[in-house]
A tleap script that builds the chain and sets N, CA, C and O, in Angstrom:
source leaprc.protein.ff14SB
mol = sequence {
  NMET ASN GLN GLU ASP LEU SER GLN ALA GLU
  VAL SER PRO CYS SER ASP ASP LEU VAL GLU
  ILE GLY LYS TRP ILE GLY ARG HIE GLN ALA
  LEU ALA TRP VAL VAL SER HIE CYS SER ALA
  ALA ASP ALA HIE SER LEU ARG ILE VAL HIE
  GLU GLN LYS LEU TYR ARG ARG LEU GLY LEU
  THR TRP GLU GLN PHE CYS CLEU
}
set mol.1.N position { 0.837 -1.182 0.000 }
set mol.1.CA position { 0.000 0.000 0.000 }
set mol.1.C position { 0.880 1.242 0.000 }
set mol.1.O position { 1.784 1.359 0.827 }
set mol.2.N position { 0.627 2.166 -0.913 }
set mol.2.CA position { 1.432 3.387 -0.938 }
set mol.2.C position { 0.779 4.458 -0.052 }
set mol.2.O position { -0.293 4.243 0.514 }
set mol.3.N position { 1.440 5.605 0.056 }
set mol.3.CA position { 0.981 6.694 0.929 }
set mol.3.C position { -0.405 7.192 0.528 }
set mol.3.O position { -1.226 7.504 1.391 }
set mol.4.N position { -0.670 7.266 -0.777 }
set mol.4.CA position { -1.978 7.739 -1.243 }
set mol.4.C position { -3.086 6.769 -0.821 }
set mol.4.O position { -4.169 7.200 -0.426 }
set mol.5.N position { -2.824 5.493 -0.902 }
set mol.5.CA position { -3.798 4.490 -0.473 }
set mol.5.C position { -4.071 4.598 1.026 }
set mol.5.O position { -5.217 4.466 1.456 }
set mol.6.N position { -3.043 4.833 1.814 }
set mol.6.CA position { -3.214 4.981 3.260 }
set mol.6.C position { -4.043 6.224 3.587 }
set mol.6.O position { -4.934 6.173 4.435 }
set mol.7.N position { -3.752 7.326 2.922 }
set mol.7.CA position { -4.503 8.552 3.176 }
set mol.7.C position { -5.966 8.372 2.834 }
set mol.7.O position { -6.839 8.832 3.569 }
set mol.8.N position { -6.241 7.708 1.727 }
set mol.8.CA position { -7.624 7.471 1.303 }
set mol.8.C position { -8.335 6.578 2.317 }
set mol.8.O position { -9.509 6.801 2.614 }
set mol.9.N position { -7.651 5.582 2.847 }
set mol.9.CA position { -8.242 4.678 3.824 }
set mol.9.C position { -8.570 5.416 5.118 }
set mol.9.O position { -9.570 5.114 5.769 }
set mol.10.N position { -7.736 6.377 5.491 }
set mol.10.CA position { -7.966 7.116 6.731 }
set mol.10.C position { -9.187 8.020 6.650 }
set mol.10.O position { -9.869 8.210 7.657 }
set mol.11.N position { -9.483 8.580 5.487 }
set mol.11.CA position { -10.616 9.489 5.371 }
set mol.11.C position { -11.892 8.792 4.911 }
set mol.11.O position { -12.970 9.383 4.972 }
set mol.12.N position { -11.791 7.575 4.462 }
set mol.12.CA position { -12.961 6.831 4.024 }
set mol.12.C position { -13.730 6.368 5.261 }
set mol.12.O position { -13.190 5.635 6.089 }
set mol.13.N position { -14.994 6.793 5.388 }
set mol.13.CA position { -15.742 6.436 6.598 }
set mol.13.C position { -16.123 4.961 6.600 }
set mol.13.O position { -16.422 4.383 5.556 }
set mol.14.N position { -16.108 4.365 7.785 }
set mol.14.CA position { -16.574 2.984 7.902 }
set mol.14.C position { -18.085 3.003 8.076 }
set mol.14.O position { -18.677 4.062 8.285 }
set mol.15.N position { -18.701 1.845 7.990 }
set mol.15.CA position { -20.163 1.792 8.064 }
set mol.15.C position { -20.673 2.296 9.408 }
set mol.15.O position { -21.758 2.874 9.469 }
set mol.16.N position { -19.920 2.093 10.486 }
set mol.16.CA position { -20.335 2.612 11.800 }
set mol.16.C position { -20.390 4.135 11.796 }
set mol.16.O position { -21.295 4.732 12.380 }
set mol.17.N position { -19.419 4.761 11.135 }
set mol.17.CA position { -19.407 6.225 11.035 }
set mol.17.C position { -20.615 6.717 10.251 }
set mol.17.O position { -21.238 7.712 10.621 }
set mol.18.N position { -20.942 6.026 9.178 }
set mol.18.CA position { -22.080 6.424 8.352 }
set mol.18.C position { -23.383 6.275 9.124 }
set mol.18.O position { -24.271 7.120 9.013 }
set mol.19.N position { -23.503 5.221 9.897 }
set mol.19.CA position { -24.700 5.026 10.720 }
set mol.19.C position { -24.795 6.135 11.760 }
set mol.19.O position { -25.873 6.683 11.986 }
set mol.20.N position { -23.690 6.465 12.384 }
set mol.20.CA position { -23.693 7.500 13.426 }
set mol.20.C position { -24.085 8.864 12.859 }
set mol.20.O position { -24.915 9.559 13.444 }
set mol.21.N position { -23.504 9.247 11.744 }
set mol.21.CA position { -23.864 10.543 11.146 }
set mol.21.C position { -25.316 10.531 10.687 }
set mol.21.O position { -26.008 11.545 10.781 }
set mol.22.N position { -25.778 9.391 10.191 }
set mol.22.CA position { -27.174 9.263 9.791 }
set mol.22.C position { -28.118 9.442 10.958 }
set mol.22.O position { -29.169 10.068 10.823 }
set mol.23.N position { -27.744 8.892 12.115 }
set mol.23.CA position { -28.578 9.055 13.311 }
set mol.23.C position { -28.657 10.523 13.728 }
set mol.23.O position { -29.732 11.012 14.077 }
set mol.24.N position { -27.525 11.226 13.692 }
set mol.24.CA position { -27.516 12.632 14.098 }
set mol.24.C position { -28.299 13.503 13.122 }
set mol.24.O position { -28.983 14.438 13.537 }
set mol.25.N position { -28.205 13.203 11.841 }
set mol.25.CA position { -28.987 13.946 10.848 }
set mol.25.C position { -30.479 13.696 11.076 }
set mol.25.O position { -31.283 14.624 10.994 }
set mol.26.N position { -30.842 12.465 11.356 }
set mol.26.CA position { -32.238 12.127 11.644 }
set mol.26.C position { -32.752 12.837 12.879 }
set mol.26.O position { -33.881 13.327 12.889 }
set mol.27.N position { -31.944 12.900 13.913 }
set mol.27.CA position { -32.335 13.618 15.141 }
set mol.27.C position { -32.567 15.089 14.843 }
set mol.27.O position { -33.540 15.682 15.307 }
set mol.28.N position { -31.671 15.665 14.072 }
set mol.28.CA position { -31.804 17.080 13.721 }
set mol.28.C position { -33.113 17.316 12.969 }
set mol.28.O position { -33.840 18.262 13.271 }
set mol.29.N position { -33.411 16.475 12.008 }
set mol.29.CA position { -34.636 16.627 11.220 }
set mol.29.C position { -35.869 16.463 12.099 }
set mol.29.O position { -36.836 17.210 11.952 }
set mol.30.N position { -35.847 15.499 13.006 }
set mol.30.CA position { -36.988 15.272 13.898 }
set mol.30.C position { -37.202 16.470 14.821 }
set mol.30.O position { -38.333 16.920 15.007 }
set mol.31.N position { -36.126 16.980 15.394 }
set mol.31.CA position { -36.252 18.136 16.284 }
set mol.31.C position { -36.724 19.374 15.529 }
set mol.31.O position { -37.519 20.153 16.056 }
set mol.32.N position { -36.250 19.563 14.318 }
set mol.32.CA position { -36.699 20.703 13.507 }
set mol.32.C position { -38.197 20.603 13.239 }
set mol.32.O position { -38.898 21.615 13.266 }
set mol.33.N position { -38.691 19.405 12.984 }
set mol.33.CA position { -40.120 19.208 12.742 }
set mol.33.C position { -40.919 19.529 14.002 }
set mol.33.O position { -41.950 20.198 13.932 }
set mol.34.N position { -40.447 19.053 15.154 }
set mol.34.CA position { -41.140 19.307 16.423 }
set mol.34.C position { -41.179 20.799 16.711 }
set mol.34.O position { -42.223 21.334 17.084 }
set mol.35.N position { -40.052 21.468 16.542 }
set mol.35.CA position { -39.988 22.905 16.810 }
set mol.35.C position { -40.955 23.667 15.924 }
set mol.35.O position { -41.643 24.571 16.400 }
set mol.36.N position { -41.023 23.329 14.661 }
set mol.36.CA position { -41.917 24.055 13.759 }
set mol.36.C position { -43.367 23.862 14.155 }
set mol.36.O position { -44.170 24.785 14.024 }
set mol.37.N position { -43.713 22.692 14.634 }
set mol.37.CA position { -45.087 22.445 15.043 }
set mol.37.C position { -45.383 23.028 16.418 }
set mol.37.O position { -46.526 23.390 16.695 }
set mol.38.N position { -44.393 23.126 17.274 }
set mol.38.CA position { -44.601 23.735 18.586 }
set mol.38.C position { -44.897 25.216 18.437 }
set mol.38.O position { -45.730 25.756 19.164 }
set mol.39.N position { -44.236 25.873 17.516 }
set mol.39.CA position { -44.488 27.293 17.291 }
set mol.39.C position { -45.930 27.515 16.847 }
set mol.39.O position { -46.578 28.462 17.293 }
set mol.40.N position { -46.426 26.660 15.984 }
set mol.40.CA position { -47.810 26.768 15.531 }
set mol.40.C position { -48.763 26.494 16.687 }
set mol.40.O position { -49.784 27.170 16.812 }
set mol.41.N position { -48.451 25.526 17.525 }
set mol.41.CA position { -49.289 25.208 18.674 }
set mol.41.C position { -49.279 26.354 19.676 }
set mol.41.O position { -50.316 26.685 20.251 }
set mol.42.N position { -48.107 26.965 19.890 }
set mol.42.CA position { -48.016 28.121 20.781 }
set mol.42.C position { -48.887 29.264 20.280 }
set mol.42.O position { -49.618 29.882 21.054 }
set mol.43.N position { -48.807 29.539 19.004 }
set mol.43.CA position { -49.600 30.624 18.421 }
set mol.43.C position { -51.091 30.335 18.557 }
set mol.43.O position { -51.871 31.235 18.869 }
set mol.44.N position { -51.487 29.103 18.330 }
set mol.44.CA position { -52.896 28.721 18.460 }
set mol.44.C position { -53.367 28.897 19.904 }
set mol.44.O position { -54.452 29.428 20.145 }
set mol.45.N position { -52.558 28.455 20.858 }
set mol.45.CA position { -52.914 28.591 22.274 }
set mol.45.C position { -53.084 30.049 22.664 }
set mol.45.O position { -54.048 30.411 23.340 }
set mol.46.N position { -52.152 30.876 22.240 }
set mol.46.CA position { -52.250 32.307 22.565 }
set mol.46.C position { -53.466 32.943 21.913 }
set mol.46.O position { -54.100 33.819 22.502 }
set mol.47.N position { -53.797 32.512 20.703 }
set mol.47.CA position { -54.975 33.051 20.028 }
set mol.47.C position { -56.248 32.723 20.805 }
set mol.47.O position { -57.128 33.572 20.940 }
set mol.48.N position { -56.347 31.507 21.311 }
set mol.48.CA position { -57.515 31.100 22.097 }
set mol.48.C position { -57.597 31.915 23.385 }
set mol.48.O position { -58.667 32.407 23.743 }
set mol.49.N position { -56.469 32.057 24.080 }
set mol.49.CA position { -56.435 32.846 25.317 }
set mol.49.C position { -56.875 34.277 25.030 }
set mol.49.O position { -57.622 34.861 25.814 }
set mol.50.N position { -56.422 34.845 23.919 }
set mol.50.CA position { -56.771 36.218 23.569 }
set mol.50.C position { -58.231 36.326 23.166 }
set mol.50.O position { -58.946 37.202 23.653 }
set mol.51.N position { -58.682 35.447 22.282 }
set mol.51.CA position { -60.061 35.526 21.795 }
set mol.51.C position { -61.076 35.299 22.905 }
set mol.51.O position { -62.118 35.954 22.929 }
set mol.52.N position { -60.793 34.391 23.814 }
set mol.52.CA position { -61.726 34.094 24.897 }
set mol.52.C position { -61.478 34.957 26.127 }
set mol.52.O position { -62.158 34.828 27.145 }
set mol.53.N position { -60.486 35.842 26.011 }
set mol.53.CA position { -60.118 36.767 27.079 }
set mol.53.C position { -59.874 36.037 28.417 }
set mol.53.O position { -60.247 36.524 29.484 }
set mol.54.N position { -59.252 34.885 28.327 }
set mol.54.CA position { -58.976 34.076 29.510 }
set mol.54.C position { -57.998 34.756 30.461 }
set mol.54.O position { -58.013 34.484 31.662 }
set mol.55.N position { -57.158 35.627 29.943 }
set mol.55.CA position { -56.183 36.347 30.762 }
set mol.55.C position { -56.871 37.232 31.800 }
set mol.55.O position { -56.285 37.528 32.841 }
set mol.56.N position { -58.092 37.651 31.531 }
set mol.56.CA position { -58.820 38.515 32.472 }
set mol.56.C position { -59.137 37.793 33.784 }
set mol.56.O position { -59.281 38.432 34.826 }
set mol.57.N position { -59.244 36.486 33.733 }
set mol.57.CA position { -59.501 35.709 34.954 }
set mol.57.C position { -58.347 35.815 35.937 }
set mol.57.O position { -58.503 35.532 37.125 }
set mol.58.N position { -57.202 36.220 35.442 }
set mol.58.CA position { -56.027 36.439 36.297 }
set mol.58.C position { -55.933 37.878 36.766 }
set mol.58.O position { -55.000 38.246 37.479 }
set mol.59.N position { -56.917 38.703 36.360 }
set mol.59.CA position { -56.895 40.111 36.728 }
set mol.59.C position { -55.869 40.906 35.947 }
set mol.59.O position { -55.356 41.913 36.437 }
set mol.60.N position { -55.563 40.459 34.723 }
set mol.60.CA position { -54.535 41.095 33.918 }
set mol.60.C position { -55.119 41.637 32.621 }
set mol.60.O position { -56.136 41.152 32.126 }
set mol.61.N position { -54.459 42.643 32.087 }
set mol.61.CA position { -54.751 43.077 30.722 }
set mol.61.C position { -53.977 42.160 29.783 }
set mol.61.O position { -53.117 41.396 30.222 }
set mol.62.N position { -54.283 42.237 28.499 }
set mol.62.CA position { -53.558 41.432 27.509 }
set mol.62.C position { -52.072 41.778 27.531 }
set mol.62.O position { -51.221 40.891 27.468 }
set mol.63.N position { -51.769 43.048 27.618 }
set mol.63.CA position { -50.370 43.503 27.647 }
set mol.63.C position { -49.647 42.939 28.872 }
set mol.63.O position { -48.509 42.482 28.764 }
set mol.64.N position { -50.305 42.969 30.043 }
set mol.64.CA position { -49.690 42.437 31.250 }
set mol.64.C position { -49.467 40.918 31.124 }
set mol.64.O position { -48.426 40.391 31.516 }
set mol.65.N position { -50.461 40.248 30.576 }
set mol.65.CA position { -50.362 38.798 30.405 }
set mol.65.C position { -49.176 38.427 29.509 }
set mol.65.O position { -48.498 37.427 29.745 }
set mol.66.N position { -48.937 39.235 28.488 }
set mol.66.CA position { -47.882 38.941 27.516 }
set mol.66.C position { -46.486 39.208 28.050 }
set mol.66.O position { -45.512 38.749 27.453 }
set mol.67.N position { -46.355 39.928 29.142 }
set mol.67.CA position { -45.018 40.212 29.671 }
set mol.67.C position { -44.434 39.022 30.290 }
set mol.67.O position { -43.310 39.075 30.790 }
savepdb mol mol.pdb
quit
């Protein structure tokens, strides 16, 4: 084996490395999906609280509730 072959072998990922990077990419994609849906759920919850004026039961104005 010459030096070029050794260098190529060192940078060539093994199947365990590929599985590991695949798992991390999958985790990232899953978390990104959850975050995007949580933002929509947060907005929906706040809209309901505002529309039904539920914050008033706490003796607060909308502005106070939002702080």
